[in-house]
Every structure is written in structure tokens, then in C-alpha cells.
C-alpha positions, 0 to 999 in steps of 0.5 A: 500500500506504499502508494497511499501510505508514503503520502499520508494526510496530516492529522487535523488540529482541534479547530479542523483547519486544513493547512494549504501547503501540506494539503496541496503536497499530499493531494498532488500525489493522488493523480497516480491513484487514477493511473490504476484504472486508466479508462474509468478514471481518465476523465476524473484524473484530467479534471482533478489535475486541472483544478489542482493546478489552479489552486497551486497558482492561487496559493503561490501568489500569496502563501502567507495570506492563504495559510489554511484553506479557510483563509484562502476562501475568506480572502477570495470572498473578500477579493471577488465580491459577488463573483465568489464562489464561482471563481479562483481557488474556491471554485477549483477546490469545490470541483475536486469532487474526486476527493470524495470519490476516492474516499467513498471508493476506498471506504467501500473496499474496506467495508467489504462491499462486493458483487457476491457472484464476482467478488474480485470485481470492483465495479460495485465499489466504483459505482457506489463512489460515483453515486455518492460523489459525482453523479449529481454533478453530471448530466446524462451523457457524462453519466452514460460515459462513466457507466460504460467505462466502469466495465474497464475497472481492474480486478480487485487483486490487480488494483491492490497489487498496483497500490502496493507497487507490484509487490505481493501483499496479502489482501487483508494487509492491504485493506488494513493500510487503506483503513489507516490512510482513510483516517486522516484523509476522510477527516480532511475531506469531511472538513472541506465539505463542512467548510463549504456548507458553513460558508455557503460556498457550494455551487450545485452545477451539472456538467 
């Protein structure tokens, strides 16, 4: 599980503020995750990488002012007025919906959810993650593309082997490391969603 465990997310402080630089550094390694299933994850990876680049550009313009993600959103709200939150890093971070997709997908795996007739397939996990994280933001055409692409997902054994960088690791050992990764990762993703709800920064848009 080296691919995930080598780049752990930080434990959140008591105020649940997410520091921007460590967050961007940890998130920058996640596009490698999408290479594990290139067909089904390709459009998600492209969208993810583009929005991550936008966030880094804004942060690098004034690291001191944008120390936490909340500082960044508050500053952009002040700077952009009525155009906010549909601009800048605020909008880019909102569209990193694939963070929730990854969270839901990995959580489904460790929860043992599977197709009883085809237990080595991960379509059930991918579909559940899509329903939770992305479906509401996609129009009918994109939804159909995902349904078609999900049939190209690798077998669970292949996926876990790829996460372990090709090493033969017992499935339960892999899943246990995913559970550990999810502790800080899920807390971070949940904190971001809570922040957007609290600041009324969520934009319900369909692509």
C-alpha cells in the first residue's frame, strides 16, 4: 500500500483547519491513484489535475495570506465580491469532487462491499463512489460515459497489487493500510465539505 501510505494526510488540529501547503503536497500525489484504472478514471484524473493546478497558482501568489484553506476562501470572498464562489481557488477546490470519490471508493473496499457472484470485481465499489460523489454533478451523457467505462475497472487483486507497487501483499494487509490512510484523509475531506456548507460556498452545477 506504499502508494497511499508514503503520502499520508496530516492529522487535523482541534479547530479542523486544513493547512494549504501540506494539503496541496499530499493531494498532488493522488493523480497516480487514477493511473490504476486508466479508462474509468481518465476523465476524473484530467479534471482533478486541472483544478489542482489552479489552486497551486492561487496559493503561490500569496502563501502567507492563504495559510489554511479557510483563509484562502475568506480572502477570495473578500477579493471577488459577488463573483465568489464561482471563481479562483474556491471554485477549483469545490470541483475536486474526486476527493470524495476516492474516499467513498476506498471506504467501500474496506467495508467489504462486493458483487457476491464476482467478488474480485470492483465495479460495485466504483459505482457506489460515483453515486455518492459525482453523479449529481453530471448530466446524462457524462453519466452514460462513466457507466460504460466502469466495465474497464481492474480486478480487485490487480488494483491492490498496483497500490502496493507490484509487490505481493496479502489482501487483508492491504485493506488494513487503506483503513489507516482513510483516517486522516476522510477527516480532511469531511472538513472541506463542512467548510463549504458553513460558508455557503457550494455551487450545485451539472456538467
